[in-house]
VOLO-85587 format. One record per residue: residue in three letters; x, y, z of N, C-alpha, C in turn. Coordinates in pm, whole numbers, padded with zeros to 5 digits, always signed. Each point is the difference from the previous one (the first is absolute). Layout:
// VOLO-85587
ALAXYZXYZXYZ/...
END
This chain:
// VOLO-85587
MET+01314+10638-00939+00071+00133+00075+00078+00038-00076/TYR+00022+00148-00023+00101+00040-00091+00128+00047+00068/THR+00086-00116-00044+00126+00032+00076+00123+00066-00082/GLU+00121+00076+00072+00111-00002-00062+00033-00065-00115/THR-00002-00138-00016+00047-00065-00086-00115-00032-00110/THR-00118+00012+00020-00083+00034-00096+00002+00112-00097/GLU+00009+00108+00071+00015+00133-00017+00140-00013-00142/LEU+00100-00071+00077+00142-00029-00116-00065-00052-00135/LEU-00056-00103+00011-00018-00113-00116-00124+00093-00088/ASP-00071+00091+00082-00084+00083-00099+00058+00114-00086/ARG+00124+00010+00069+00076+00099-00081+00113-00083-00090/PHE+00027-00075+00042+00060-00112-00115-00083-00018-00110/MET-00135-00008+00037-00058-00075-00105-00055+00095-00101/ALA-00033+00157+00034-00033+00125-00015+00144+00034-00139/THR+00077+00026+00076+00138+00001-00109+00011-00065-00106/ARG-00002-00151+00023+00003-00075-00083-00082-00012-00149/LYS-00128+00023+00042-00124+00042-00066+00047+00095-00093/TYR+00016+00141+00076+00027+00109-00102+00106-00011-00071/THR+00101-00084+00025+00115+00010-00097-00072-00070-00140/GLU-00094-00111-00006-00058-00076-00086-00087+00107-00068/ARG-00081+00134+00082-00091+00083-00062+00115+00087-00093/LEU+00117+00019+00020+00039+00080-00060+00093-00057-00151/CYS+00027-00150+00046+00012-00040-00168-00119+00004-00035/ALA-00092-00038+00000-00135-00047-00058-00013+00062-00154/PRO+00029+00163-00019-00020+00052-00138+00093-00045-00064/LEU+00129-00104+00009+00094-00031-00102-00039-00079-00073/ALA+00038-00020-00119+00003-00075-00107+00110-00140+00040/VAL+00017-00113-00018+00110-00083+00016+00107+00039-00054/GLU+00001+00050-00074+00132+00088-00080+00056+00130+00096/ASP-00077+00020+00016+00061+00124+00112+00051-00013+00151/PHE-00011-00151+00013+00040-00076+00130+00181-00016-00036/VAL+00070-00007-00105+00124-00040-00011+00104+00115-00058/VAL-00069+00128-00033+00117+00055-00040+00072+00089+00089/GLN+00122+00016-00046+00096+00079+00109+00084+00124-00130/PRO-00055+00124+00020+00051+00045-00108+00167+00082+00026/VAL+00010+00021+00125+00153+00001+00050+00010-00046+00135/GLU+00139+00012+00063+00038-00081+00081-00105+00035+00155/PHE-00044+00130+00031-00034+00021+00120-00162-00009-00026/VAL-00040-00038-00106-00172-00078+00000-00008-00150+00008/SER-00060-00027+00082-00013-00174+00027-00118-00021-00052/PRO+00024-00145-00090-00163-00053-00065-00065+00023+00130/PRO-00168-00024-00030-00101-00011+00078+00003-00100+00082/LYS+00003-00097-00083+00014-00148+00063+00127-00037+00072/TRP+00093+00094+00003+00113-00040+00093-00046+00069+00131/HIS-00096+00120+00001-00031+00053+00125-00081-00130+00073/LEU-00109-00066-00070-00073-00074+00068+00080-00134+00045/GLY+00096-00015-00082+00074-00131+00061+00108+00080+00135/HIS+00073+00108-00047+00068+00003+00155-00083+00066+00121/THR-00102+00045-00013-00050+00018+00126-00069-00127+00059/THR-00038-00111-00076-00039-00143+00044+00152-00096+00057/TRP+00055+00066-00070+00167-00078+00045+00033+00052+00142/TYR+00008+00142+00046+00015+00023+00114-00091-00062+00085/PHE-00122-00007+00033-00065-00087+00069+00033-00168+00010/GLU+00038-00038-00099+00038-00154+00012+00119+00004+00048/GLN+00112+00099-00014+00160-00028+00033-00015+00087+00139/PHE-00028+00065+00028-00021+00050+00157-00073-00040+00113/VAL-00155-00067-00049-00074-00043+00095-00031-00135+00004/LEU-00043-00038-00144-00047-00147-00011+00120-00137+00031/LYS+00091+00026-00092+00106-00074-00005+00065-00076+00101/ASP+00029+00099+00100+00055-00087+00131-00057+00047+00121/ASN-00122+00032-00004-00126-00010+00102-00108-00079-00013/VAL-00014-00065-00097-00126-00061-00051+00076-00163+00003/GLU-00057-00083+00111+00058-00128-00008-00046-00092-00115/GLY+00081-00038-00124-00022-00103-00084-00036+00088-00114/TYR+00041+00144-00017-00035+00099-00101+00113-00073-00089/GLU-00073-00012-00143+00100-00008-00091+00018+00119-00097/VAL+00085+00051-00035+00037+00131-00116-00077-00062-00117/TYR-00063+00118-00037-00106-00042-00153+00100-00027-00080/ASP+00116+00055-00030+00075-00030-00103+00130+00050+00006/GLU+00119-00073+00034+00149+00012+00006+00023+00141-00054/ASN-00040-00015-00109+00095+00108-00068-00092+00130-00037/PHE-00099+00004+00087-00026+00154+00023+00058+00076+00073/ALA+00048-00019+00119+00071+00053+00060+00142+00075-00062/PHE+00047-00078-00084+00069+00101-00088-00053+00092-00147/ILE-00097-00021+00004-00083+00091-00115-00047+00129+00094/PHE-00077-00041+00100-00077+00110+00085+00068+00060+00108/ASN+00135-00058+00043+00060+00091+00073+00060+00144-00070/SER-00023+00089+00106+00033+00128-00072+00145+00024+00030/TYR+00061+00037+00126+00139+00074+00028+00044-00091+00129/TYR-00070-00066+00046+00023-00080+00137+00136-00098-00012/GLU+00100+00058+00001+00120-00062-00039+00051-00103+00101/SER-00035-00004+00133+00001-00078+00088-00089-00134-00005/VAL-00106+00032-00102-00087-00120+00007+00002-00104-00101/GLY+00076+00050-00137+00091-00096-00057-00007+00088-00166/ALA+00054-00091-00082-00017+00086-00149-00117+00049-00051/HIS+00011+00084-00121-00123+00024-00043+00029+00086-00162/VAL-00108-00007-00034+00009+00043-00161+00038+00144-00002/LEU+00083+00001-00061+00037+00178-00018-00122+00104-00034/ARG-00025+00148+00043-00122+00022+00001-00007+00046-00178/TYR+00081+00040-00081+00003+00036-00145-00056-00135-00080/LYS+00021-00120+00041-00067-00100-00047-00124-00073+00023/ARG-00082+00064+00090-00121-00031+00048-00099-00007-00102/GLY+00025+00079-00106-00122+00001-00146+00079-00137-00061/ASN+00079-00031+00006+00024-00149-00089-00075-00133+00061/LEU-00069+00050+00117-00092-00125+00056-00130-00026-00084/SER+00003-00056-00103-00104-00013-00064-00052-00142+00094/ARG+00065-00082+00067-00047-00115+00051+00036+00063+00158/PRO-00052-00065+00136-00144-00044-00025-00112+00081-00061/THR-00074-00017+00006-00128+00017-00078-00078+00095+00091/VAL-00076+00111-00075-00079+00047+00096-00098-00042+00080/ASP-00055-00134-00036-00109-00040+00046+00099-00120+00120/GLN+00110-00028-00031+00079-00076+00106+00036+00057+00127/ILE+00027+00118-00026+00059+00106+00088-00157+00041+00078/LYS-00076+00005-00073-00126+00032+00092-00080-00124+00104/ALA+00077-00123-00079-00051-00106+00106+00119-00019+00081/TYR+00100+00047+00025+00100+00003+00070-00067+00102+00177/ARG-00056+00119-00092-00041+00086+00064-00119-00036+00079/ASN-00098-00077-00037-00093-00049+00077+00048-00134+00068/HIS+00114-00052-00003+00045-00074+00082+00043+00030+00140/VAL+00063+00104-00038+00059+00078+00140-00072+00065+00072/THR-00122+00053-00086-00085+00078+00083-00080-00102+00071/ALA-00024-00120-00023-00095-00082+00065+00109-00033+00116/GLY+00113-00057-00012+00103-00028+00081-00010+00095+00134/MET-00010+00119-00032+00007+00106+00087-00111+00044+00076/GLN-00123-00036-00081-00133+00000+00075-00021-00100+00119/ASP+00060-00108-00031+00002-00097+00082+00083+00041+00129/PHE+00134+00041-00012+00115+00046+00080-00053+00073+00113/LEU-00066+00108-00077-00020+00122+00089-00179-00014+00076/LYS-00031-00128-00006-00136-00025+00083+00079-00012+00134/GLY+00102-00049+00008+00090-00070+00118+00063+00132+00083/GLU+00068-00053+00127+00045+00091+00090+00162+00010-00085/ILE+00000+00138+00004+00113+00046-00082+00106+00084+00110/PRO+00144-00026+00029+00068+00053+00044+00044+00146-00028/ALA+00021+00081+00098+00007+00156-00062+00115+00003-00091/GLU+00088-00060-00008+00129+00007-00088-00079-00013-00121/LEU-00080-00122-00038-00040-00053-00133-00112+00095-00037/ARG-00091+00052+00125-00065+00090-00068+00070+00136-00049/MET+00079+00055+00066+00055+00106-00102+00071-00036-00088/ILE+00067-00082-00053+00001-00095-00150-00108+00017-00111/VAL-00106-00035+00053-00138-00006-00088-00031+00151-00012/GLU+00014+00108+00114-00043+00120-00017+00099+00061-00110/ILE+00119-00044-00020+00096+00061-00106-00036-00044-00083/GLY-00040-00124-00021-00021-00067-00156-00162+00034-00041/ILE-00084+00049+00105-00110+00084-00090+00049+00158-00034/ASN+00023+00048+00095+00077+00143-00043+00061-00006-00118/HIS+00099-00095-00019+00118-00031-00130-00108-00028-00095/GLU-00088-00064+00006-00103-00028-00123-00060+00136-00053/GLN-00034+00071+00119-00100+00156-00066+00115+00072-00062/GLN+00122-00027+00051+00107+00110-00091+00017-00035-00112/HIS+00013-00130-00037+00003-00058-00131-00124+00015-00081/GLN-00151+00046+00075-00106+00043-00097+00032+00102-00047/GLU+00033+00132+00066+00059+00095-00055+00094-00001-00098/LEU+00124-00062+00033+00066-00059-00099-00063-00046-00132/LEU-00075-00086+00042-00082-00063-00135-00058+00088-00123/LEU-00060+00102+00071-00058+00116-00077+00091+00078-00041/TYR+00086+00028+00048+00145+00088-00100+00043-00085-00114/ASP-00006-00152+00046+00070-00109-00140-00118+00021-00092/ILE-00128-00022+00013-00120-00027-00075+00022+00128-00089/LYS+00013+00122+00066-00036+00104-00081+00143+00034-00056/TYR+00120-00028+00017+00127-00042-00067-00030-00033-00119/ILE-00018-00128+00027-00051-00115-00142-00069+00058-00055/LEU-00133+00032+00015-00136+00070-00093+00070+00095-00052/GLY+00038+00099+00102+00048+00138-00056+00107+00022-00115/HIS+00064-00136-00035+00117+00008-00046-00061-00105-00148/ASN-00093-00026+00008-00065-00076-00126-00052+00133-00085/PRO+00053-00008-00153-00047+00131-00054-00143+00009-00050/LEU-00090-00069+00076-00136-00008-00040-00096+00073+00103/PHE+00110+00011+00135-00070+00076+00141-00075-00070+00022/PRO-00044-00138-00003-00094-00053+00071-00022+00018+00177/ALA-00149+00024+00028-00086+00031+00121+00062-00130+00081/TYR+00022+00018+00109-00001-00111+00091-00159+00003+00082/ASP-00050+00077+00006-00126+00005+00084-00066+00138-00067/ASN-00121+00016-00053-00009+00143-00046-00091+00082+00119/THR-00025-00076+00140-00055+00053+00121+00105+00031+00105/PHE+00112-00024-00045+00098+00003+00126+00014+00158+00001/ALA+00036+00034+00162-00013+00133+00039+00095+00094-00068/LYS-00045+00110-00067-00001+00092-00065+00145+00106+00099/ALA+00055+00083-00076+00127+00089+00096-00120+00091+00094/SER+00038-00009+00128-00056+00085+00107-00007+00150-00064/SER-00074+00085+00048-00002+00161-00059+00027+00025+00171/GLN+00037+00139-00002+00040+00097+00121-00035+00091+00021/ASP-00145+00007-00012-00093+00096+00009-00008+00127+00130/PHE+00133+00029+00030-00017+00078+00096+00122+00088+00001/GLU+00025+00121+00050+00107+00082-00011+00153-00012+00054/GLN+00071+00020-00092+00169-00028+00060+00039+00087+00099/CYS+00047-00021+00093+00050+00034+00094+00131-00079+00045/TRP+00055+00126+00117+00134-00102+00047-00022-00003+00136/CYS+00025-00147+00060-00030-00026+00168+00138+00012+00062/PRO-00021+00072+00084+00087+00054+00075+00052-00105+00125/VAL+00127-00014+00015+00055-00075+00136+00118+00062+00055/SER-00039-00018+00146+00085+00104+00058+00123-00063+00036/GLU+00124+00071+00018+00143-00060+00019-00032-00067+00155/GLY+00082-00104-00006+00000-00081+00148+00063-00146-00063/VAL+00015-00058+00141+00008-00168+00020-00125-00059-00031/TYR+00023-00129-00092-00146-00068-00006+00064-00106-00001/GLU-00126-00097+00047+00053-00198-00022-00096-00017-00140/ILE+00088-00113-00028-00048-00056-00129+00054-00140+00006/GLY-00112-00101-00065+00020-00117+00001-00062-00070+00092/LEU+00029-00157+00052-00097-00060+00091+00087-00045+00078/GLU-00045-00040+00130+00041-00063+00108+00014-00125-00028/HIS+00101-00093+00015-00005-00187+00021-00110+00007+00082/GLY-00065-00137-00059-00097-00011+00085-00147+00043-00035/THR+00027+00100-00091-00152+00110-00021-00136-00131-00033/SER-00073-00009+00067-00127-00080-00048-00039+00037-00183/GLY-00058-00119-00001-00046-00028-00180+00124-00027-00057/PHE+00019-00013-00134+00083-00031-00096+00061+00119-00028/ARG+00124-00015-00025+00118+00118-00011+00105-00062-00094/TYR+00082+00051-00103+00119-00059-00039+00102+00054+00105/ASP+00103-00089-00023+00110+00036+00061+00074+00117-00029/ASN-00012+00088-00119+00078+00099-00047-00096+00093+00051/GLU-00082+00022+00120-00074+00096+00030+00007+00020+00149/MET+00109-00112+00038+00015+00009+00113+00167+00041+00017/GLY+00099+00096+00115-00113+00026+00117-00027+00153+00000/LYS-00083+00017+00099-00006+00138+00008+00106+00104+00050/HIS+00032+00139-00058+00102+00034+00038-00009+00178-00019/LYS+00072+00067+00063-00042+00166-00012+00072+00020-00117/VAL-00036+00122-00089+00092+00062-00110-00065+00159+00040/TYR+00121+00075-00012-00058+00162+00002-00030+00022-00152/LEU-00082+00073-00011-00068+00087-00150+00021+00133+00053/ASP+00045+00080-00101+00001+00126-00018-00155+00045-00040/GLU-00055+00153+00003-00121+00015-00044-00014-00027-00148/PHE-00154-00083-00048+00033-00010-00151-00152-00005-00002/ALA-00048-00016-00147-00134+00034-00035-00023-00127-00140/LEU-00076-00056+00033-00051-00116-00124-00137+00054-00076/SER-00002-00053-00104-00103+00055-00118-00140-00116+00062/ASN-00099+00067+00005-00110-00079+00040-00052-00078-00120/LYS+00057+00021-00122-00039-00045-00117+00143-00075-00082/LEU-00035-00121-00086+00090-00025-00055-00006+00048-00152/VAL+00170-00001-00044-00034+00071-00144-00029-00047-00080/THR-00092+00058-00119-00109-00041-00092+00094-00024-00133/ASN-00098-00065-00077+00067-00028-00153+00031+00149-00081/ALA-00100+00117+00044-00011+00103-00056+00155+00087+00054/GLU+00041-00006+00111+00105+00040+00060+00134-00075-00073/TYR-00003-00105-00030+00124-00082-00040-00005+00047-00153/LEU-00122+00007-00062+00012+00047-00164+00075+00115+00020/GLU-00028+00113+00088+00059+00147+00008+00141-00038+00002/PHE+00063-00081+00094+00125-00064+00000+00073-00045-00155/MET-00081-00042-00035+00027-00116-00123+00023+00123-00103/ASN-00073+00088-00032-00023+00116-00090+00103+00098+00026/ASP+00062-00001+00132+00094+00078+00011+00145-00047-00045/ALA-00011-00119-00024+00122-00043-00067+00075-00086+00162/GLY-00059-00044+00068+00043-00033+00150+00094-00119-00063/TYR-00040-00085-00072+00068-00092-00016+00144+00012-00076/GLU+00043+00121-00051+00064+00046-00062+00124+00101+00071/GLN-00052+00010+00139+00078+00115+00064+00093-00091+00147/VAL+00090-00010-00043+00111-00065+00063+00050+00036+00138/LEU-00029+00103+00041+00027+00057+00128-00141-00065+00100/LEU-00123-00043-00047-00072-00065+00091+00028-00126+00026/TRP+00099-00064-00040-00001-00182-00027+00103-00023+00086/HIS+00015-00093+00069+00090-00089+00061+00093-00053-00129/SER+00130+00000+00063+00085-00041-00088-00044-00143-00065/ASP-00012-00101+00079-00073-00121-00056-00130+00017-00072/ALA-00108+00065+00050-00092+00033-00067+00025+00040-00123/TRP+00091+00126-00046+00030+00033-00140+00064-00103-00101/ASP+00083-00083+00077+00036-00135-00096-00125-00077-00023/TRP-00073-00026+00092-00112-00080+00003-00070+00072-00155/LEU-00059+00120+00036-00061+00050-00129+00050-00024-00137/LYS+00139+00025+00021+00085-00017-00135-00031-00148-00066/GLU+00023-00093+00094-00008-00117-00030-00143-00051-00035/THR-00097+00029+00044-00161-00036-00033-00050+00113-00065/GLY+00009+00123-00018-00073+00077-00120-00134+00036+00067/ILE-00013-00026+00139-00099+00032+00067-00056+00165-00029/LYS-00098+00024-00022-00047+00152-00014-00154-00002+00064/SER-00042-00094+00035-00136+00021+00103-00020-00116+00065/PRO-00117-00002+00078-00022-00113+00104-00037-00128-00055/LEU+00005-00054+00072-00032-00177-00037-00150-00025-00030/TYR-00061-00066-00102-00086+00027-00076-00073+00129-00104/TRP+00093+00088-00001-00077+00112-00043+00064+00014-00168/HIS-00114+00010-00071+00012-00025-00129-00090+00156-00105/LYS+00150+00050-00075-00094+00101-00096-00079-00054-00120/ILE-00131+00032+00005-00052-00093-00124-00100+00124-00049/GLY+00008+00057-00150-00029+00121-00061-00032+00112+00052/GLY+00150+00023+00090+00008+00118+00061-00054+00023+00149/GLN-00050-00129+00040-00068+00065+00094+00093-00169+00119/TRP-00004+00059+00142+00068-00116+00092-00136-00116+00023/HIS+00071-00106-00015-00081-00107+00085+00066-00061+00090/GLU-00077-00108+00050+00071-00058+00131-00073-00095+00002/TYR+00096-00145-00019-00058-00112+00065-00051-00076+00124/THR-00119-00009+00040-00026-00068+00110-00030-00126+00018/LEU-00024-00030+00104-00064-00151+00035-00151-00004-00109/ALA-00046+00099-00026-00143+00013-00051+00021-00014-00151/GLY+00134+00028-00052+00022+00001-00115+00065+00199-00034/LEU+00018-00015-00136+00049+00160-00043-00073+00084+00020/HIS+00004+00079+00072-00092+00146+00005+00071+00136-00019/GLN-00061+00096-00050+00077+00157-00021+00041+00019+00128/LEU+00112+00051+00046+00069+00033+00113-00115+00139+00088/LYS+00005-00075+00122-00101+00113+00089+00096+00111+00071/PRO-00028+00111-00031+00129+00070-00010+00000+00058+00224/GLU-00143-00044+00029-00027+00031+00167+00052-00086+00061/ALA+00034-00164-00067+00007-00093+00083+00143-00003+00078/PRO+00035-00065+00097+00120-00024+00065+00081-00070-00112/LEU+00137+00078+00002+00097-00086-00074+00024-00141+00011/MET+00040-00096-00078+00073-00143+00049+00095-00045-00071/HIS+00073-00135+00063+00079-00035-00111+00121+00084-00037/ILE+00062+00080+00086+00136+00045+00008+00113-00018+00085/SER+00124-00009-00024+00090-00053+00084+00056+00117+00099/TYR+00080-00050+00064+00049+00101+00101+00058+00086-00072/TYR+00092-00044-00099+00059+00106-00110-00057+00105-00025/GLU-00109-00006-00077-00093+00081-00047-00082+00089+00131/ALA-00061-00066+00104-00021+00046+00134+00080+00128+00040/PHE+00153-00058+00000+00078+00105+00049+00051+00128-00086/ALA-00025-00028-00132+00025+00062-00105-00114+00102-00001/PHE-00116-00026+00010-00131+00098+00024+00002+00103+00130/ALA+00024-00084+00093+00001+00065+00133+00129+00138-00016/GLN+00093-00050-00093+00114+00104-00005-00037+00117-00077/TRP-00117-00039-00110-00035+00092-00102-00076+00104+00073/LYS-00113-00044+00110-00097+00055+00068+00079+00089+00110/ASN+00134-00023+00011+00050+00083+00127-00050-00087+00163/LYS-00041-00122-00042-00046-00053+00128+00110-00100+00006/ARG-00071-00119+00085+00114-00151+00036-00109-00099+00038/LEU+00025-00078-00026-00041-00159+00061+00017+00011+00151/PRO-00126-00048+00056+00011-00035+00178+00093-00097+00013/THR+00084+00017+00105+00061-00118+00029-00156-00089+00080/GLU+00079-00127+00052-00140-00110+00069-00028+00066+00107/ALA+00091+00037+00089-00047+00016+00148-00131+00138-00030/GLU+00080+00103-00096-00105+00129-00023-00161-00090-00024/TRP+00040-00073-00098-00149-00064-00062-00058-00033+00096/GLU+00057-00102+00107-00060-00069+00125-00093+00086+00078/ILE+00080+00098+00047-00046+00119+00086-00111+00074-00047/ALA+00029+00041-00100-00133+00103-00082-00108-00105-00015/GLN+00018-00119-00052-00125-00067-00028-00082-00067+00133/ALA+00087+00009+00100-00056-00028+00142-00088+00129-00006/GLN-00011+00118-00048-00083+00104+00035-00111+00057-00120/PHE+00018-00053-00103-00039+00049-00128-00083-00165-00051/GLU+00051-00080+00003-00053-00156-00047-00020+00004-00138/TRP+00132-00015-00073-00026+00005-00110+00057-00109-00076/GLY+00050-00028-00131+00066-00123-00051-00079-00102-00104/SER-00074+00069-00112-00066-00070-00063+00089-00080-00141/ARG+00118+00061-00006+00107-00057-00094+00123-00055+00099/TRP+00073-00112-00049+00122+00008+00034+00112+00116-00020/GLU+00020+00076+00077+00084+00132+00002+00150-00027+00020/TRP+00104+00064-00105+00133-00037+00027+00036+00113+00109/THR+00103-00036+00106+00044+00071+00095+00142+00028-00053/GLU+00070+00070+00065+00144+00051+00008+00081-00098+00062/SER-00055-00080+00079+00049-00113+00084+00072-00116-00060/ALA+00156-00047+00034+00017-00118-00064-00066-00126+00088/TYR-00033-00094-00046-00065-00123+00076+00124-00064+00069/VAL+00016+00019+00130+00102-00044+00114-00066-00049+00126/PRO+00101-00055+00068-00095-00066+00102-00010+00093+00158/TYR-00115+00002+00066-00027+00095+00063+00105-00034+00161/PRO+00019+00114+00070+00089-00061+00102-00076-00113+00041/ASP+00052-00076+00085-00031-00104+00118-00118-00151-00131/TYR+00055+00047-00135-00043-00094-00099+00017-00173+00052/ARG-00088-00063+00001+00073-00127+00018-00061-00116-00116/LYS+00101-00052-00042-00065-00086-00149+00002-00144+00071/PRO-00130-00046-00018-00049-00129+00023+00103-00131+00014/ALA-00008-00091+00037+00077-00127-00004-00027-00028-00141/GLY+00087-00107-00052-00052-00114-00093-00019+00107-00152/ALA-00123-00098-00083+00032+00065-00126-00113+00058+00011/ILE-00096+00035+00070-00083+00149+00024+00087+00140+00015/GLY+00085-00032+00075+00132+00121+00010+00017+00077-00151/GLU-00036-00099-00111+00062+00041-00137-00102+00111-00051/TYR-00105-00042+00039-00117+00073-00023-00010+00172-00006/ASN+00071+00071+00076+00026+00143-00012+00138+00051-00006/GLY+00067-00055+00092+00135+00028+00056+00130+00035-00100/LYS-00002-00128-00080+00058+00007-00128-00001+00094-00131/PHE-00083+00070+00033-00070+00074-00116+00072+00190+00024/MET+00029+00002+00149+00023+00125+00069+00131+00056-00082/VAL+00026+00025-00151+00075+00059-00033-00034+00094-00180/ASN+00060+00096+00016-00015+00051-00156-00170+00020-00064/GLN-00110+00022+00088-00122+00034-00001-00020+00093+00063/LYS-00133+00064-00050-00089+00122+00065-00125-00040+00074/VAL-00019+00025+00079-00149-00031+00088-00087+00083-00088/LEU-00143-00065+00015-00106+00058-00035-00059-00033+00115/ARG-00107+00108+00036-00139-00002+00091-00123+00008-00076/GLY-00080-00046+00103-00126-00001-00082-00109-00123-00028/ALA-00061-00003-00118-00056-00112-00041-00055+00037-00137/SER-00063-00077-00077-00071+00019-00131-00102-00088-00038/ILE-00041+00062-00122-00146-00073-00041+00016-00150-00025/ALA+00148-00064+00012+00014-00119+00008+00027-00072+00112/THR+00016+00072+00100-00027-00051+00135-00080-00041+00060/PRO+00023-00161+00072-00081-00080+00066-00102+00097+00100/ASP-00102+00002+00039-00118+00034+00120+00104+00009+00101/LYS+00027+00061+00083+00064-00036+00163+00154-00056-00012/HIS+00064+00020-00114+00086-00013-00021+00155+00093+00042/SER-00081+00131-00029+00101+00100+00041-00032+00065+00145/ARG+00129+00100+00016-00039+00043+00128+00108+00122-00029/PRO+00012+00096+00120+00074+00143-00012+00164-00065+00035/THR+00033-00125+00028+00125-00025+00018+00049-00113-00083/TYR-00076+00014-00120+00061-00184-00072+00075+00105-00074/ARG+00091-00071-00041+00150+00064-00099-00009-00095-00133/ASN-00032+00049-00083+00039-00082-00129+00118+00036-00034/PHE+00050-00033-00111+00170+00054-00049-00044-00059-00152/PHE+00096+00089-00097+00030-00066-00098+00131+00083-00059/HIS+00040-00039-00115+00150+00042-00037-00015+00131-00076/PRO+00043+00107-00009-00035+00141-00039-00058-00018-00137/PRO+00056-00069-00100-00070+00005-00151-00130-00085+00001/MET-00047-00053+00056-00117-00085+00025-00157+00071+00001/ARG-00046+00007-00138-00130+00045-00026-00142-00072+00026/TRP+00012-00134-00015-00112-00056-00061-00061-00011+00151/GLN+00029+00019+00103-00094-00003+00125-00072+00107-00010/ILE-00147+00044+00043-00107+00070+00026+00055+00103+00102/ASN+00085+00119-00032+00056+00062+00080-00072+00187-00054/GLY+00064+00088+00087+00013+00138-00014+00061+00078+00058/ILE+00002+00127-00027+00082+00121+00102-00079+00078+00096/ARG+00050+00006+00115-00047+00101+00133+00121+00089-00031/LEU-00004+00114-00029+00088+00133+00056+00001+00016+00145/ALA+00120+00094+00031+00050+00021+00157+00082+00117-00037/LYS-00007+00095+00107+00091+00123-00045+00020+00003+00153/
END
């Protein structure tokens, strides 16, 4: 008989296998590279998503369970300060040991332990921790693709990760503005909503919105080229003060992964380096750039409340899309007790919300209320721009 526990086990196993499929095209040398602090080596992702289940499920809930290696908690804990010390993020690339094979053995060990554990009766509180672990690993699957792309995209040979990987989606429909009436709306989710949800999506609350309209299309590469050709990166009045300092410090003049070769713009994709497709949705720009482009177009970025209300009517979201909203707690936000409370709440400062999903998002991982968040200068995530007016 197919039970709720069986379903949880099936989803756990499917998630673990998908992470391994994402790593299948990599050479062993690719697993260790960390070009910059915010990119983690692929083998670290394999170890960290395994450590989560050992630390929060198996270690204290399986009688007689022995931790696979006492050193692995120090290596693979990411930021859970209440759990113990951990390697600083920028040092993850120094870990030539444990080897890739040793981490795979660790992963297999913990996966087998979880399989046995999930065949029994599981209390509701532990079930939620397993659910978080599954969704946590799905988040890392997306981050894994971002990091792989950054690693290979900064190799001067521009090697392809997978020649068959999904190409940029087209938008073969007319651009129009989708209006939303002035009024009081509700966003977010009720505490206790069925199905998995992150704590930062709770609680449901009212917002007042003036009349507005959102574009049904994402900004394209061609539109952004117009901005660049109009010296958008040199027009100081388009940029925030912090953004202008960032431009002067970095010298950035184009989106991440764009390269001008022989007078033609090219873009590095997970399928390799290809000539830029003008009609494809723009990707890999910072909030700073998204804001400046919107200013140049005499438009603006939507707030996350506007995005959520409009999405409910028009069902879009094919890239993570920058919003104008700061990542802050909703009214009646409740941070979970213990180490799990470090998952979202501690990051609610100095970041901007993105809404939607991307070609790297695992199936069924996103939803209209999902709140992603990154610092304004970050560009390695697969994102885009939807304009509001």
